[in-house]
C-alpha positions in Angstrom: 169.0 20.3 81.5 167.6 23.3 83.2 164.1 22.0 83.1 165.1 19.3 85.7 165.6 22.0 88.3 162.6 24.2 87.3 160.1 24.8 90.1 156.8 23.1 89.7 154.0 25.6 89.2 151.7 25.9 92.2 148.0 25.9 91.5 146.3 29.3 91.8 143.7 30.1 94.3 141.0 29.9 91.7 142.1 26.4 90.7 142.4 25.2 94.3 138.9 26.3 95.3 136.1 23.9 94.4 133.7 25.1 91.8 130.4 26.4 93.1 128.6 26.1 89.7 125.6 23.8 90.1 123.8 21.8 87.5 121.0 24.3 87.6 123.4 27.1 86.8 124.7 25.1 83.8 121.1 24.5 82.7 120.3 28.2 82.9 123.4 29.1 81.0 122.6 26.6 78.2 119.1 27.9 77.9 120.3 31.5 77.6 122.8 30.4 74.9 119.9 28.7 73.0 117.9 31.9 73.3 120.8 34.0 71.9 121.1 31.6 68.9 117.4 31.9 68.2 117.7 35.7 68.3 120.5 35.5 65.7 118.3 33.2 63.6 115.4 35.6 63.8 117.5 38.5 62.6 118.8 36.4 59.7 115.2 35.5 58.7 114.1 39.1 59.0 116.9 40.2 56.7 116.1 37.5 54.2 112.4 38.3 54.2 113.2 41.9 53.2 115.4 40.6 50.5 112.8 38.2 49.2 110.2 40.9 49.2 112.4 43.1 47.0 113.1 40.2 44.7 109.4 39.5 44.3 108.9 43.2 43.4 111.6 43.0 40.7 110.1 39.9 39.2 106.7 41.4 39.0 108.2 44.4 37.2 109.9 42.1 34.8 106.7 40.2 34.1 107.8 37.0 35.8 104.7 36.5 37.8 105.2 32.7 38.5 108.7 33.2 39.9 107.4 36.1 42.0 104.6 33.8 43.3 107.3 31.2 44.2 109.3 33.8 46.1 106.3 34.9 48.0 105.5 31.3 49.0 109.0 31.0 50.3 108.7 34.2 52.1 105.5 33.0 53.7 107.2 29.8 54.9 110.0 31.8 56.5 107.4 34.0 58.3 106.0 30.8 59.8 109.5 29.9 60.9 109.9 33.3 62.5 106.6 32.8 64.4 107.8 29.4 65.7 111.1 31.0 66.8 109.1 33.6 68.8 107.3 30.8 70.6 110.5 28.9 71.3 112.1 32.0 72.7 109.1 32.6 74.9 109.4 29.0 76.2 113.1 29.4 76.8 112.5 32.6 78.8 109.8 31.0 80.9 112.1 28.0 81.6 115.0 30.3 82.7 112.7 32.3 85.0 111.2 29.1 86.4 114.7 27.6 87.2 115.9 30.9 88.8 112.8 31.2 90.9 113.1 27.6 92.0 116.7 28.2 93.1 115.4 31.1 95.2 112.7 28.9 96.7 115.4 26.2 97.5 117.4 28.9 99.3 114.4 29.9 101.3 113.6 26.3 102.2 117.3 25.8 103.2 117.1 28.9 105.4 113.9 27.7 107.1 115.5 24.3 107.7 118.6 25.9 109.2 116.5 28.1 111.4 114.4 25.1 112.5 117.5 23.2 113.5 118.8 26.1 115.5 115.5 26.5 117.2 115.4 22.8 118.1 118.9 23.0 119.6 117.8 26.0 121.7 114.8 24.1 122.9 117.0 21.1 123.9 119.3 23.4 125.8 116.4 24.8 127.9 113.5 22.5 128.5 109.9 23.5 129.4 110.5 22.3 132.9 113.4 24.7 133.3 111.3 27.6 132.1 108.5 26.7 134.5 111.0 26.4 137.4 112.6 29.8 136.5 109.2 31.4 136.3 108.1 29.9 139.7 111.4 31.1 141.3 110.9 34.6 139.9 107.3 34.7 141.2 108.4 33.6 144.7 111.2 36.2 144.8 108.7 38.9 143.8 106.2 37.8 146.4 109.0 37.7 149.1 110.1 41.2 148.2 106.5 42.4 148.4 106.1 41.0 151.9 109.3 42.7 153.0 108.0 46.1 151.6 104.8 45.6 153.4 106.6 44.9 156.7 108.8 47.9 156.4 105.9 50.1 155.4 103.5 49.0 158.2 105.8 48.1 161.2 105.8 51.7 162.5 102.7 53.5 163.6 102.2 57.3 163.4 103.2 57.7 167.0 106.4 55.7 166.3 107.1 57.9 163.3 106.6 61.1 165.5 109.0 59.7 168.1 111.6 58.9 165.5 111.4 62.4 164.1 111.6 64.0 167.6 114.7 62.0 168.4 116.3 62.9 165.1 115.6 66.6 165.8 117.1 66.3 169.3 120.3 64.7 168.0 120.5 67.4 165.4 120.2 70.2 167.9 122.8 68.6 170.2 125.2 68.3 167.3 124.7 72.0 166.4 125.2 73.1 170.0 128.4 71.1 170.3 129.8 72.6 167.2 128.9 76.1 168.4 130.7 75.6 171.7 133.8 74.3 170.0 133.9 77.5 167.8 133.4 79.8 170.8 136.2 78.2 172.9 138.7 78.4 170.1 138.5 82.3 169.9 140.0 82.9 173.5 143.8 83.5 173.6 145.5 81.9 176.6 148.0 84.4 178.3 150.8 83.5 180.8 150.1 84.0 184.5 151.5 87.2 186.2 154.3 86.7 188.8 153.3 86.7 192.4 156.7 87.6 194.0 158.9 90.7 193.7 162.1 90.4 191.8 165.4 90.4 193.8 167.9 93.4 193.7 170.4 93.1 190.9 174.1 93.8 191.9 175.8 96.6 189.9 178.6 95.3 187.6 182.2 95.9 188.8 184.1 98.3 186.6 188.0 98.7 186.5 189.6 101.9 188.1 190.7 104.8 185.9 194.6 104.8 185.6 196.3 107.8 187.4 199.6 107.7 185.4 200.2 108.2 181.7 201.4 105.3 179.8 205.2 104.9 179.2 204.9 105.4 175.4 203.2 108.8 175.8 205.9 110.0 178.4 208.8 109.0 176.0 207.1 110.9 173.2 206.8 114.0 175.3 210.5 113.8 176.3 211.7 113.6 172.7 209.6 116.7 171.9 211.3 118.7 174.7 214.8 117.7 173.6 214.1 118.7 170.0 213.1 122.1 171.1 
């Protein structure tokens, strides 16, 4: 009963994807298969022709001229079949090439159609009136900028230009002079002013008097020394 619980096999990716083989591809494949069969038939006839030729030689050696003649007629018939197979193979090759080239032409036509559709969508997104309007706006902007350039280039005469240059030079010299003065003032060191009044007499400090008696400890020590003597 294990098969009741077996997991159903999922289709592979190759099975899920739809087949892209067209009828033209199938036709080309069929033609190539027929061509291969004709080639096999040709090889079979060629081998048989060689055999029949050898049989005819053996019959002639044996003095059987009639049978040799019959074999040669059969050989001649097979050579005709071989010629016909060559023509059929040529026709098959031409058919295969025609179909393959037609497929390429269809792809080219499809590409042209897709390009034409894309071009039409672009033309619908931007009409001829929009292009003319954009070109006019661009021309107006260029003309306006040209007028501004002319005004800026011709509004000042040569005298005005000389006056502007002179004023610029004056401002430059004033700035240089101000910077030089600032540097010169920064080098002087400011000293304190000297006093204008004399200093007052300072009183001498009061010192204690020198003692006139010896300390008591020194007197007791001297007395002990005398008693010991």
